[in-house]
C-alpha positions in Angstrom: 0.0 0.0 0.0 1.2 3.5 -0.8 0.0 5.3 2.3 2.5 5.7 5.2 1.8 3.2 8.0 0.9 4.7 11.3 1.6 2.9 14.6 0.0 4.1 17.9 2.0 3.2 21.0 0.0 3.4 24.3 1.8 3.2 27.6 1.7 5.1 30.9 5.5 5.0 31.1 7.1 7.8 29.0 10.4 6.0 28.9 8.7 3.0 27.2 7.2 5.3 24.5 10.5 7.0 23.9 12.3 3.7 23.6 9.8 2.6 20.9 10.2 5.9 19.1 14.0 5.5 19.1 13.6 1.9 17.8 11.7 3.0 14.7 13.5 6.4 14.2 14.9 5.3 10.9 11.8 3.4 9.7 9.1 4.6 7.2 6.5 4.3 9.9 4.8 7.3 11.6 4.9 6.7 15.3 2.1 8.2 17.5 2.1 8.0 21.3 -0.5 8.2 24.0 0.0 7.8 27.8 -3.4 6.3 28.6 -6.2 4.4 27.0 -8.4 7.5 26.9 -5.7 9.4 25.1 -5.2 6.5 22.8 -8.9 6.5 21.8 -8.8 10.2 21.2 -5.7 9.8 19.0 -7.5 7.1 17.0 -10.6 9.4 16.6 -8.5 12.3 15.3 -6.5 10.3 12.8 -8.1 8.9 9.6 -6.3 5.6 9.6 -4.0 4.0 12.1 -3.0 0.6 11.0 -1.5 -0.8 14.2 -1.8 -0.2 17.9 0.8 -1.4 20.5 -0.6 -1.1 24.0 0.7 -1.8 27.5 -1.4 -4.3 29.4 -1.2 -2.7 32.9 -2.4 0.9 32.8 -4.3 3.0 35.4 -8.0 3.9 34.9 -8.4 2.0 31.5 -6.3 -1.1 31.3 -5.1 -2.7 28.1 -8.0 -5.1 27.9 -10.6 -2.4 28.1 -8.7 -0.1 25.7 -8.1 -2.8 23.0 -11.7 -3.9 23.4 -12.8 -0.4 22.5 -10.3 -0.3 19.6 -11.8 -3.5 18.2 -15.3 -2.2 18.5 -14.7 1.1 16.7 -11.7 0.3 14.4 -11.9 -3.5 13.8 -9.4 -3.4 10.9 -6.6 -2.0 13.1 -4.1 -4.6 14.2 -3.7 -4.9 18.0 -0.5 -5.9 19.9 -0.2 -6.0 23.6 2.9 -5.5 25.7 3.1 -6.7 29.3 5.7 -7.2 32.0 3.4 -9.6 33.9 3.3 -13.3 33.4 -0.4 -13.5 34.4 -1.5 -16.2 31.9 -5.2 -15.8 32.6 -5.1 -12.1 32.1 -3.2 -12.4 28.9 -5.8 -14.9 27.6 -8.5 -12.5 28.5 -6.7 -9.7 26.6 -6.3 -11.9 23.5 -9.9 -13.1 23.5 -11.6 -9.8 24.4 -9.4 -7.5 22.5 -8.9 -9.8 19.5 -5.1 -9.4 19.9 -2.8 -10.2 17.0 0.2 -10.8 19.2 1.4 -10.7 22.8 4.9 -9.4 23.4 6.4 -9.7 26.9 8.5 -6.9 28.5 11.3 -6.4 28.3 11.2 -7.1 24.5 13.9 -8.0 22.1 14.3 -5.1 19.6 14.7 -7.3 16.6 11.8 -9.5 17.6 9.6 -6.4 18.1 10.5 -5.0 14.7 9.9 -8.3 13.0 6.5 -8.8 14.8 5.4 -5.3 13.8 6.5 -5.8 10.2 4.6 -9.1 10.0 1.6 -7.4 11.6 1.5 -4.7 9.0 1.9 -7.2 6.2 -1.1 -9.0 7.7 -3.0 -5.7 7.7 -2.1 -5.1 4.0 -3.3 -8.6 3.1 -6.4 -8.1 5.1 -7.2 -4.8 3.4 -6.5 -6.3 0.0 -8.9 -9.2 0.8 -11.6 -6.7 1.9 -11.0 -4.7 -1.3 -11.2 -7.8 -3.5 -14.4 -8.9 -1.7 -16.0 -5.6 -2.3 -15.0 -5.7 -6.0 -16.4 -9.2 -6.2 -19.6 -8.2 -4.6 -19.8 -5.2 -7.0 -19.2 -7.5 -10.0 -21.8 -10.0 -8.7 -24.3 -7.1 -8.4 -23.4 -5.9 -11.9 -23.7 -9.5 -13.2 -27.1 -9.9 -11.5 -28.3 -6.6 -13.1 -27.0 -7.8 -16.5 -28.8 -11.1 -16.1 -32.0 -9.3 -15.0 -31.7 -7.1 -18.0 -31.1 -10.1 -20.3 -34.2 -11.8 -18.8 -36.3 -8.7 -19.4 -34.9 -8.4 -22.9 -35.6 -12.0 -23.6 -39.2 -11.6 -22.2 -39.7 -8.5 -24.3 -38.4 -10.1 -27.5 -40.4 -13.3 -26.8 -43.5 -11.2 -26.3 -42.6 -9.3 -29.5 -42.2 -12.5 -31.4 -45.4 -13.9 -30.1 -47.2 -10.7 -31.1 -45.6 -10.8 -34.6 -46.5 -14.5 -34.9 -50.1 -13.7 -34.0 -50.1 -10.8 -36.5 -48.7 -13.1 -39.3 -51.2 -15.8 -38.4 -54.1 -13.4 -38.4 -52.8 -11.9 -41.7 -52.6 -15.3 -43.3 -56.0 -16.2 -42.0 -57.5 -13.0 -43.5 -55.8 -13.7 -46.8 -57.1 -17.2 -46.8 -60.6 -16.0 -46.1 -60.7 -13.7 -49.1 -62.7 -14.9 -52.1 -59.9 -13.7 -54.4 -56.6 -15.3 -55.2 -53.6 -13.3 -53.8 -50.0 -14.0 -54.8 -46.7 -12.4 -53.9 -43.6 -12.8 -56.1 -40.1 -11.7 -55.4 -38.0 -9.7 -57.9 -36.1 -13.0 -58.8 -39.5 -14.5 -59.7 -39.9 -16.9 -56.8 -43.5 -17.2 -55.5 -43.3 -16.4 -51.8 -47.0 -15.8 -50.9 -50.2 -17.5 -52.1 -53.5 -17.6 -50.2 -55.9 -20.5 -50.1 -57.9 -19.3 -53.1 -54.7 -18.9 -55.0 -53.6 -22.4 -54.3 -56.9 -23.6 -55.6 -56.5 -21.6 -58.8 -52.9 -22.5 -59.5 -52.7 -26.1 -58.3 -50.0 -28.1 -60.1 -49.0 -31.7 -60.3 -46.1 -31.1 -57.8 -48.6 -29.6 -55.3 -47.9 -26.2 -53.6 -46.6 -23.4 -55.9 -44.9 -21.7 -52.9 -41.1 -21.6 -53.4 -41.3 -22.3 -57.1 -40.2 -19.9 -59.9 -43.2 -18.3 -61.6 -42.1 -19.4 -65.0 -42.3 -23.0 -63.8 -45.6 -22.8 -61.8 -47.8 -20.3 -63.8 -49.2 -20.3 -67.3 -47.7 -18.1 -70.0 -50.5 -15.5 -70.1 -50.1 -14.9 -66.3 -46.3 -14.6 -66.7 -46.8 -12.1 -69.5 -49.2 -10.2 -67.2 -46.6 -10.2 -64.4 -44.0 -8.8 -66.9 -46.3 -5.9 -67.6 -46.8 -5.3 -63.9 -43.0 -5.2 -63.3 -42.5 -2.9 -66.3 -45.3 -0.4 -65.7 -45.6 -0.7 -61.9 -49.3 -1.3 -62.0 -51.5 -3.2 -64.4 -54.9 -4.8 -64.8 -56.2 -7.3 -67.4 -58.7 -9.9 -68.3 -56.9 -13.2 -68.9 -58.6 -15.9 -71.0 -55.6 -17.4 -72.7 -54.8 -21.0 -71.9 -58.2 -21.3 -70.3 -57.4 -19.3 -67.2 -60.5 -17.1 -67.6 -59.9 -14.5 -64.8 -59.5 -10.9 -64.1 -56.1 -9.9 -62.8 -54.7 -6.8 -61.0 -51.1 -6.3 -60.1 -48.8 -3.7 -58.5 -45.1 -3.7 -58.1 -44.0 -2.9 -54.6 -40.7 -1.2 -53.8 -41.0 -0.5 -50.1 -38.6 1.8 -48.2 -37.7 -1.1 -45.9 -36.2 -2.9 -48.9 -39.1 -5.3 -49.5 -39.7 -5.5 -53.2 -41.8 -7.6 -55.5 -45.1 -8.0 -57.4 -48.4 -8.4 -55.6 -51.1 -10.0 -57.7 -54.9 -10.4 -57.2 -57.0 -12.8 -59.4 -60.7 -13.0 -59.6 -62.3 -16.0 -61.4 -65.9 -14.7 -61.6 -68.8 -17.0 -62.2 -69.3 -15.3 -65.6 -65.8 -16.2 -66.6 
């Protein structure tokens, strides 16, 4: 981490605080001191981030257990180390359990061991903060992924609804075309028959069956193909067709829609008088 590490040392003996300050005089750490638990809490309150607290165990008014317990409640990420010149095992266990102590160091300490312990504690703090950061990033990614999934589900539902509606429209359109007493046929520019309603299928039945998908020159009589040529050439045409025994009135228009849809639309009426 780029920020300077701050270490708060709390002890009611000034000579202990000065000894720790001297020990870390050439380090990159910023050493803060307090002579009581109350002063230590005030120092923590007035500083944005203090990564590590080293506290004496035996102090008047607020002892090390009470102090470190408060530190844990208000600044749980701060690493806590306790110093003690007493070999009271029960009290030390209480301090470790209640104050969530990272390490216990007896007085008098070994300078090298104290330096090593503090360096390891700060490494632990950095790893802990990195894990917290990664957890937050993971949670944010999970939230983002959940939102994406929700949006995808909504999009799928919208598109499914749209497809269902379009299918209903197409079905209704085809039913309407099939209900007409006139033959309706649609032909692509290449000449392939792409639409033919029920009446049209009755008028232009061939040996192979359905004319849909066939080229008009293969599926329709010559007089109708000639009529279609006129529709394509003039854009709109009407005629009575009697050649080849068709006997029907035909109307046609050539569609060139702005959406790119193009082709001939034909309507045939084989009246009773034909």
